[in-house]
Structure formats: C-alpha cells, structure tokens
MARRO-925478 format. One record per residue: residue number from 0; residue in three letters; chain; x, y, z of N, C-alpha, C, O, CB in turn. Coordinates in steps of 0.2 Angstrom, whole numbers. Glycine has a CB too. Layout:
BEGIN
n = NUM res = ALA chain = A n_xx = X n_yy = Y n_zz = Z ca_xx = X ca_yy = Y ca_zz = Z c_xx = X c_yy = Y c_zz = Z o_xx = X o_yy = Y o_zz = Z cb_xx = X cb_yy = Y cb_zz = Z
...
This chain:
BEGIN
n = 0 res = MET chain = A n_xx = -324 n_yy = 79 n_zz = -18 ca_xx = -324 ca_yy = 75 ca_zz = -12 c_xx = -320 c_yy = 77 c_zz = -6 o_xx = -322 o_yy = 78 o_zz = -1 cb_xx = -322 cb_yy = 68 cb_zz = -14
n = 1 res = LEU chain = A n_xx = -313 n_yy = 79 n_zz = -8 ca_xx = -309 ca_yy = 81 ca_zz = -2 c_xx = -311 c_yy = 88 c_zz = 0 o_xx = -309 o_yy = 91 o_zz = 5 cb_xx = -302 cb_yy = 81 cb_zz = -5
n = 2 res = SER chain = A n_xx = -314 n_yy = 92 n_zz = -4 ca_xx = -316 ca_yy = 99 ca_zz = -3 c_xx = -321 c_yy = 99 c_zz = 3 o_xx = -321 o_yy = 104 o_zz = 6 cb_xx = -318 cb_yy = 103 cb_zz = -9
n = 3 res = ASN chain = A n_xx = -325 n_yy = 94 n_zz = 4 ca_xx = -330 ca_yy = 94 ca_zz = 9 c_xx = -327 c_yy = 92 c_zz = 16 o_xx = -330 o_yy = 93 o_zz = 21 cb_xx = -335 cb_yy = 89 cb_zz = 8
n = 4 res = LEU chain = A n_xx = -320 n_yy = 90 n_zz = 16 ca_xx = -317 ca_yy = 88 ca_zz = 23 c_xx = -314 c_yy = 94 c_zz = 26 o_xx = -312 o_yy = 99 o_zz = 23 cb_xx = -312 cb_yy = 83 cb_zz = 22
n = 5 res = SER chain = A n_xx = -314 n_yy = 94 n_zz = 33 ca_xx = -311 ca_yy = 100 ca_zz = 36 c_xx = -303 c_yy = 99 c_zz = 36 o_xx = -301 o_yy = 94 o_zz = 34 cb_xx = -313 cb_yy = 100 cb_zz = 43
n = 6 res = ILE chain = A n_xx = -300 n_yy = 104 n_zz = 37 ca_xx = -292 ca_yy = 104 ca_zz = 37 c_xx = -289 c_yy = 99 c_zz = 42 o_xx = -284 o_yy = 96 o_zz = 40 cb_xx = -289 cb_yy = 111 cb_zz = 38
n = 7 res = GLY chain = A n_xx = -292 n_yy = 99 n_zz = 48 ca_xx = -290 ca_yy = 94 ca_zz = 53 c_xx = -291 c_yy = 87 c_zz = 50 o_xx = -286 o_yy = 83 o_zz = 52 cb_xx = -294 cb_yy = 95 cb_zz = 59
n = 8 res = THR chain = A n_xx = -296 n_yy = 85 n_zz = 47 ca_xx = -297 ca_yy = 79 ca_zz = 44 c_xx = -292 c_yy = 77 c_zz = 39 o_xx = -290 o_yy = 71 o_zz = 39 cb_xx = -304 cb_yy = 78 cb_zz = 42
n = 9 res = LYS chain = A n_xx = -291 n_yy = 82 n_zz = 35 ca_xx = -286 ca_yy = 81 ca_zz = 29 c_xx = -279 c_yy = 80 c_zz = 32 o_xx = -275 o_yy = 75 o_zz = 30 cb_xx = -286 cb_yy = 87 cb_zz = 25
n = 10 res = ILE chain = A n_xx = -277 n_yy = 84 n_zz = 37 ca_xx = -271 ca_yy = 83 ca_zz = 41 c_xx = -270 c_yy = 76 c_zz = 44 o_xx = -265 o_yy = 72 o_zz = 44 cb_xx = -269 cb_yy = 88 cb_zz = 46
n = 11 res = GLY chain = A n_xx = -275 n_yy = 74 n_zz = 47 ca_xx = -276 ca_yy = 67 ca_zz = 51 c_xx = -275 c_yy = 62 c_zz = 46 o_xx = -272 o_yy = 57 o_zz = 47 cb_xx = -282 cb_yy = 67 cb_zz = 55
n = 12 res = ALA chain = A n_xx = -279 n_yy = 62 n_zz = 40 ca_xx = -278 ca_yy = 57 ca_zz = 35 c_xx = -271 c_yy = 57 c_zz = 32 o_xx = -269 o_yy = 51 o_zz = 31 cb_xx = -284 cb_yy = 58 cb_zz = 30
n = 13 res = SER chain = A n_xx = -268 n_yy = 62 n_zz = 31 ca_xx = -262 ca_yy = 62 ca_zz = 28 c_xx = -257 c_yy = 59 c_zz = 33 o_xx = -252 o_yy = 56 o_zz = 31 cb_xx = -259 cb_yy = 70 cb_zz = 26
n = 14 res = PHE chain = A n_xx = -257 n_yy = 61 n_zz = 39 ca_xx = -253 ca_yy = 58 ca_zz = 44 c_xx = -254 c_yy = 50 c_zz = 45 o_xx = -249 o_yy = 47 o_zz = 45 cb_xx = -254 cb_yy = 61 cb_zz = 51
n = 15 res = ALA chain = A n_xx = -260 n_yy = 48 n_zz = 45 ca_xx = -261 ca_yy = 41 ca_zz = 45 c_xx = -259 c_yy = 37 c_zz = 39 o_xx = -256 o_yy = 32 o_zz = 39 cb_xx = -269 cb_yy = 40 cb_zz = 45
n = 16 res = LEU chain = A n_xx = -259 n_yy = 41 n_zz = 33 ca_xx = -256 ca_yy = 38 ca_zz = 27 c_xx = -249 c_yy = 37 c_zz = 27 o_xx = -246 o_yy = 32 o_zz = 25 cb_xx = -259 cb_yy = 42 cb_zz = 21
n = 17 res = ALA chain = A n_xx = -246 n_yy = 43 n_zz = 30 ca_xx = -238 ca_yy = 43 ca_zz = 30 c_xx = -236 c_yy = 38 c_zz = 35 o_xx = -231 o_yy = 34 o_zz = 34 cb_xx = -236 cb_yy = 50 cb_zz = 32
n = 18 res = LEU chain = A n_xx = -240 n_yy = 37 n_zz = 41 ca_xx = -238 ca_yy = 32 ca_zz = 46 c_xx = -238 c_yy = 25 c_zz = 43 o_xx = -234 o_yy = 21 o_zz = 45 cb_xx = -242 cb_yy = 33 cb_zz = 52
n = 19 res = THR chain = A n_xx = -244 n_yy = 24 n_zz = 39 ca_xx = -245 ca_yy = 17 ca_zz = 36 c_xx = -239 c_yy = 15 c_zz = 31 o_xx = -236 o_yy = 10 o_zz = 31 cb_xx = -252 cb_yy = 17 cb_zz = 33
n = 20 res = MET chain = A n_xx = -237 n_yy = 20 n_zz = 27 ca_xx = -232 ca_yy = 19 ca_zz = 22 c_xx = -225 c_yy = 18 c_zz = 26 o_xx = -222 o_yy = 13 o_zz = 24 cb_xx = -231 cb_yy = 25 cb_zz = 18
n = 21 res = LEU chain = A n_xx = -224 n_yy = 22 n_zz = 31 ca_xx = -218 ca_yy = 21 ca_zz = 35 c_xx = -217 c_yy = 14 c_zz = 38 o_xx = -212 o_yy = 11 o_zz = 38 cb_xx = -217 cb_yy = 27 cb_zz = 40
n = 22 res = SER chain = A n_xx = -223 n_yy = 12 n_zz = 41 ca_xx = -223 ca_yy = 6 ca_zz = 45 c_xx = -222 c_yy = 0 c_zz = 40 o_xx = -219 o_yy = -5 o_zz = 41 cb_xx = -230 cb_yy = 5 cb_zz = 48
n = 23 res = THR chain = A n_xx = -225 n_yy = 1 n_zz = 34 ca_xx = -224 ca_yy = -5 ca_zz = 29 c_xx = -217 c_yy = -5 c_zz = 26 o_xx = -214 o_yy = -10 o_zz = 26 cb_xx = -229 cb_yy = -3 cb_zz = 23
n = 24 res = ILE chain = A n_xx = -214 n_yy = 1 n_zz = 25 ca_xx = -207 ca_yy = 1 ca_zz = 23 c_xx = -202 c_yy = -2 c_zz = 28 o_xx = -198 o_yy = -6 o_zz = 27 cb_xx = -205 cb_yy = 8 cb_zz = 21
n = 25 res = GLY chain = A n_xx = -204 n_yy = 0 n_zz = 35 ca_xx = -200 ca_yy = -3 ca_zz = 40 c_xx = -200 c_yy = -10 c_zz = 41 o_xx = -195 o_yy = -14 o_zz = 42 cb_xx = -202 cb_yy = 1 cb_zz = 47
n = 26 res = LEU chain = A n_xx = -206 n_yy = -13 n_zz = 40 ca_xx = -207 ca_yy = -20 ca_zz = 41 c_xx = -204 c_yy = -24 c_zz = 35 o_xx = -201 o_yy = -29 o_zz = 36 cb_xx = -215 cb_yy = -22 cb_zz = 41
n = 27 res = ILE chain = A n_xx = -204 n_yy = -21 n_zz = 29 ca_xx = -201 ca_yy = -24 ca_zz = 23 c_xx = -193 c_yy = -24 c_zz = 24 o_xx = -190 o_yy = -29 o_zz = 23 cb_xx = -203 cb_yy = -21 cb_zz = 17
n = 28 res = SER chain = A n_xx = -191 n_yy = -19 n_zz = 27 ca_xx = -184 ca_yy = -18 ca_zz = 28 c_xx = -181 c_yy = -23 c_zz = 33 o_xx = -176 o_yy = -26 o_zz = 33 cb_xx = -182 cb_yy = -11 cb_zz = 30
n = 29 res = TYR chain = A n_xx = -185 n_yy = -23 n_zz = 39 ca_xx = -183 ca_yy = -28 ca_zz = 44 c_xx = -183 c_yy = -35 c_zz = 42 o_xx = -178 o_yy = -39 o_zz = 43 cb_xx = -188 cb_yy = -27 cb_zz = 50
n = 30 res = ARG chain = A n_xx = -188 n_yy = -37 n_zz = 38 ca_xx = -188 ca_yy = -44 ca_zz = 35 c_xx = -182 c_yy = -45 c_zz = 31 o_xx = -179 o_yy = -51 o_zz = 31 cb_xx = -195 cb_yy = -45 cb_zz = 31
n = 31 res = HIS chain = A n_xx = -180 n_yy = -41 n_zz = 26 ca_xx = -175 ca_yy = -42 ca_zz = 22 c_xx = -168 c_yy = -42 c_zz = 26 o_xx = -164 o_yy = -46 o_zz = 24 cb_xx = -175 cb_yy = -36 cb_zz = 16
n = 32 res = ALA chain = A n_xx = -168 n_yy = -37 n_zz = 31 ca_xx = -161 ca_yy = -37 ca_zz = 35 c_xx = -161 c_yy = -44 c_zz = 38 o_xx = -155 o_yy = -47 o_zz = 39 cb_xx = -161 cb_yy = -31 cb_zz = 40
n = 33 res = THR chain = A n_xx = -166 n_yy = -47 n_zz = 41 ca_xx = -166 ca_yy = -53 ca_zz = 45 c_xx = -164 c_yy = -59 c_zz = 40 o_xx = -160 o_yy = -63 o_zz = 42 cb_xx = -173 cb_yy = -54 cb_zz = 48
n = 34 res = GLN chain = A n_xx = -167 n_yy = -59 n_zz = 34 ca_xx = -165 ca_yy = -64 ca_zz = 29 c_xx = -158 c_yy = -63 c_zz = 27 o_xx = -154 o_yy = -68 o_zz = 26 cb_xx = -170 cb_yy = -63 cb_zz = 23
n = 35 res = LEU chain = A n_xx = -155 n_yy = -57 n_zz = 26 ca_xx = -148 ca_yy = -56 ca_zz = 25 c_xx = -144 c_yy = -59 c_zz = 30 o_xx = -139 o_yy = -62 o_zz = 28 cb_xx = -147 cb_yy = -49 cb_zz = 23
n = 36 res = ILE chain = A n_xx = -145 n_yy = -57 n_zz = 36 ca_xx = -141 ca_yy = -60 ca_zz = 42 c_xx = -141 c_yy = -67 c_zz = 42 o_xx = -136 o_yy = -71 o_zz = 43 cb_xx = -144 cb_yy = -57 cb_zz = 49
n = 37 res = TYR chain = A n_xx = -147 n_yy = -70 n_zz = 41 ca_xx = -148 ca_yy = -78 ca_zz = 41 c_xx = -143 c_yy = -81 c_zz = 35 o_xx = -140 o_yy = -86 o_zz = 36 cb_xx = -155 cb_yy = -80 cb_zz = 40
n = 38 res = THR chain = A n_xx = -144 n_yy = -78 n_zz = 29 ca_xx = -140 ca_yy = -80 ca_zz = 24 c_xx = -132 c_yy = -80 c_zz = 25 o_xx = -129 o_yy = -84 o_zz = 23 cb_xx = -142 cb_yy = -76 cb_zz = 17
n = 39 res = ALA chain = A n_xx = -130 n_yy = -74 n_zz = 28 ca_xx = -123 ca_yy = -73 ca_zz = 29 c_xx = -121 c_yy = -78 c_zz = 34 o_xx = -115 o_yy = -81 o_zz = 34 cb_xx = -122 cb_yy = -66 cb_zz = 32
n = 40 res = GLU chain = A n_xx = -125 n_yy = -80 n_zz = 39 ca_xx = -123 ca_yy = -85 ca_zz = 44 c_xx = -122 c_yy = -92 c_zz = 41 o_xx = -118 o_yy = -95 o_zz = 43 cb_xx = -128 cb_yy = -85 cb_zz = 50
n = 41 res = GLU chain = A n_xx = -127 n_yy = -93 n_zz = 37 ca_xx = -127 ca_yy = -100 ca_zz = 33 c_xx = -121 c_yy = -100 c_zz = 29 o_xx = -117 o_yy = -105 o_zz = 28 cb_xx = -133 cb_yy = -101 cb_zz = 29
n = 42 res = SER chain = A n_xx = -119 n_yy = -95 n_zz = 25 ca_xx = -113 ca_yy = -95 ca_zz = 21 c_xx = -107 c_yy = -96 c_zz = 25 o_xx = -102 o_yy = -99 o_zz = 23 cb_xx = -113 cb_yy = -88 cb_zz = 17
n = 43 res = ARG chain = A n_xx = -106 n_yy = -92 n_zz = 31 ca_xx = -101 ca_yy = -93 ca_zz = 35 c_xx = -100 c_yy = -100 c_zz = 38 o_xx = -94 o_yy = -103 o_zz = 38 cb_xx = -101 cb_yy = -88 cb_zz = 41
n = 44 res = ILE chain = A n_xx = -105 n_yy = -103 n_zz = 40 ca_xx = -105 ca_yy = -110 ca_zz = 42 c_xx = -103 c_yy = -115 c_zz = 36 o_xx = -99 o_yy = -119 o_zz = 37 cb_xx = -112 cb_yy = -112 cb_zz = 44
n = 45 res = LYS chain = A n_xx = -106 n_yy = -114 n_zz = 30 ca_xx = -103 ca_yy = -118 ca_zz = 25 c_xx = -96 c_yy = -117 c_zz = 23 o_xx = -93 o_yy = -122 o_zz = 22 cb_xx = -108 cb_yy = -116 cb_zz = 18
n = 46 res = LEU chain = A n_xx = -94 n_yy = -111 n_zz = 24 ca_xx = -87 ca_yy = -109 ca_zz = 22 c_xx = -82 c_yy = -112 c_zz = 27 o_xx = -77 o_yy = -115 o_zz = 26 cb_xx = -86 cb_yy = -102 cb_zz = 22
n = 47 res = SER chain = A n_xx = -84 n_yy = -112 n_zz = 34 ca_xx = -80 ca_yy = -116 ca_zz = 39 c_xx = -80 c_yy = -123 c_zz = 38 o_xx = -75 o_yy = -126 o_zz = 39 cb_xx = -83 cb_yy = -114 cb_zz = 46
n = 48 res = HIS chain = A n_xx = -85 n_yy = -126 n_zz = 35 ca_xx = -85 ca_yy = -133 ca_zz = 34 c_xx = -81 c_yy = -135 c_zz = 28 o_xx = -77 o_yy = -139 o_zz = 28 cb_xx = -92 cb_yy = -136 cb_zz = 32
n = 49 res = GLN chain = A n_xx = -81 n_yy = -130 n_zz = 23 ca_xx = -77 ca_yy = -131 ca_zz = 17 c_xx = -69 c_yy = -130 c_zz = 19 o_xx = -65 o_yy = -134 o_zz = 17 cb_xx = -79 cb_yy = -126 cb_zz = 11
n = 50 res = GLU chain = A n_xx = -68 n_yy = -125 n_zz = 23 ca_xx = -61 ca_yy = -124 ca_zz = 25 c_xx = -58 c_yy = -130 c_zz = 29 o_xx = -53 o_yy = -131 o_zz = 28 cb_xx = -61 cb_yy = -117 cb_zz = 29
n = 51 res = ARG chain = A n_xx = -62 n_yy = -133 n_zz = 33 ca_xx = -60 ca_yy = -138 ca_zz = 37 c_xx = -59 c_yy = -144 c_zz = 32 o_xx = -54 o_yy = -148 o_zz = 33 cb_xx = -66 cb_yy = -140 cb_zz = 42
n = 52 res = TYR chain = A n_xx = -63 n_yy = -145 n_zz = 27 ca_xx = -62 ca_yy = -151 ca_zz = 23 c_xx = -55 c_yy = -149 c_zz = 19 o_xx = -51 o_yy = -154 o_zz = 18 cb_xx = -68 cb_yy = -151 cb_zz = 18
n = 53 res = TYR chain = A n_xx = -54 n_yy = -143 n_zz = 16 ca_xx = -48 ca_yy = -142 ca_zz = 13 c_xx = -42 c_yy = -143 c_zz = 17 o_xx = -37 o_yy = -145 o_zz = 14 cb_xx = -49 cb_yy = -135 cb_zz = 9
n = 54 res = ARG chain = A n_xx = -42 n_yy = -141 n_zz = 23 ca_xx = -37 ca_yy = -142 ca_zz = 28 c_xx = -35 c_yy = -149 c_zz = 29 o_xx = -29 o_yy = -151 o_zz = 29 cb_xx = -38 cb_yy = -138 cb_zz = 34
n = 55 res = GLN chain = A n_xx = -40 n_yy = -153 n_zz = 29 ca_xx = -39 ca_yy = -160 ca_zz = 30 c_xx = -36 c_yy = -163 c_zz = 24 o_xx = -32 o_yy = -167 o_zz = 24 cb_xx = -46 cb_yy = -164 cb_zz = 32
n = 56 res = LEU chain = A n_xx = -39 n_yy = -161 n_zz = 18 ca_xx = -36 ca_yy = -163 ca_zz = 12 c_xx = -29 c_yy = -161 c_zz = 11 o_xx = -25 o_yy = -165 o_zz = 9 cb_xx = -41 cb_yy = -160 cb_zz = 6
n = 57 res = ALA chain = A n_xx = -27 n_yy = -155 n_zz = 13 ca_xx = -20 ca_yy = -153 ca_zz = 12 c_xx = -16 c_yy = -157 c_zz = 17 o_xx = -10 o_yy = -158 o_zz = 15 cb_xx = -20 cb_yy = -145 cb_zz = 14
n = 58 res = GLY chain = A n_xx = -18 n_yy = -158 n_zz = 23 ca_xx = -14 ca_yy = -162 ca_zz = 27 c_xx = -13 c_yy = -169 c_zz = 25 o_xx = -8 o_yy = -172 o_zz = 26 cb_xx = -18 cb_yy = -163 cb_zz = 34
n = 59 res = ARG chain = A n_xx = -18 n_yy = -172 n_zz = 22 ca_xx = -17 ca_yy = -179 ca_zz = 19 c_xx = -12 c_yy = -179 c_zz = 13 o_xx = -8 o_yy = -183 o_zz = 12 cb_xx = -24 cb_yy = -182 cb_zz = 16
n = 60 res = GLU chain = A n_xx = -12 n_yy = -173 n_zz = 9 ca_xx = -8 ca_yy = -173 ca_zz = 3 c_xx = -1 c_yy = -172 c_zz = 6 o_xx = 4 o_yy = -175 o_zz = 3 cb_xx = -9 cb_yy = -167 cb_zz = -1
n = 61 res = GLN chain = A n_xx = 0 n_yy = -168 n_zz = 12 ca_xx = 7 ca_yy = -167 ca_zz = 15 c_xx = 9 c_yy = -174 c_zz = 17 o_xx = 15 o_yy = -176 o_zz = 17 cb_xx = 7 cb_yy = -162 cb_zz = 20
n = 62 res = LEU chain = A n_xx = 5 n_yy = -178 n_zz = 20 ca_xx = 7 ca_yy = -185 ca_zz = 23 c_xx = 9 c_yy = -189 c_zz = 17 o_xx = 14 o_yy = -193 o_zz = 18 cb_xx = 1 cb_yy = -188 cb_zz = 27
n = 63 res = TYR chain = A n_xx = 5 n_yy = -189 n_zz = 12 ca_xx = 7 ca_yy = -193 ca_zz = 6 c_xx = 13 c_yy = -191 c_zz = 3 o_xx = 17 o_yy = -195 o_zz = 1 cb_xx = 1 cb_yy = -192 cb_zz = 0
n = 64 res = GLN chain = A n_xx = 15 n_yy = -184 n_zz = 3 ca_xx = 21 ca_yy = -182 ca_zz = 0 c_xx = 27 c_yy = -184 c_zz = 4 o_xx = 32 o_yy = -186 o_zz = 2 cb_xx = 21 cb_yy = -175 cb_zz = -1
n = 65 res = LYS chain = A n_xx = 26 n_yy = -184 n_zz = 11 ca_xx = 31 ca_yy = -186 ca_zz = 15 c_xx = 33 c_yy = -194 c_zz = 15 o_xx = 39 o_yy = -196 o_zz = 16 cb_xx = 30 cb_yy = -184 cb_zz = 23
n = 66 res = ASN chain = A n_xx = 28 n_yy = -198 n_zz = 14 ca_xx = 29 ca_yy = -205 ca_zz = 14 c_xx = 31 c_yy = -207 c_zz = 7 o_xx = 34 o_yy = -213 o_zz = 6 cb_xx = 22 cb_yy = -208 cb_zz = 15
n = 67 res = SER chain = A n_xx = 31 n_yy = -203 n_zz = 2 ca_xx = 33 ca_yy = -205 ca_zz = -5 c_xx = 41 c_yy = -204 c_zz = -6 o_xx = 43 o_yy = -205 o_zz = -11 cb_xx = 30 cb_yy = -201 cb_zz = -10
C-alpha cells in the first residue's frame, strides 16, 4: 500500500501525522495546566478562609484566657 505512494506524499503524510499528534498533546497539556491553576487558586482561597477562621478562634481563646 505505502509502496505505491511517492516520497513527497509519504513525507507530507508523516508531517501531518506528527503535527496532529503534537497538537493533541499540546491541547491536553493546556487543559491539564488550566485545571491545575484553577485547583491551586481554589485551595488558596479555602486556605485563606481557614486561616481567617483559626485566627478568629485564637483571638477568642486569648480573650477567654484574659477574662478568666
């Protein structure tokens, strides 16, 4: 089957296949990187909420200890 094709056609088909594979890998990498960034931002937001809560809790404990 491939022996009937000219060398230019074989090179062109190989280039198209390589370009398709590279594009697919690039798209998958981009999507995963975007998801990673989104997850990191959500974790940072959750951490800041937790940190604020713990600081408030620590402040209340200090007030309780001062009043006792």
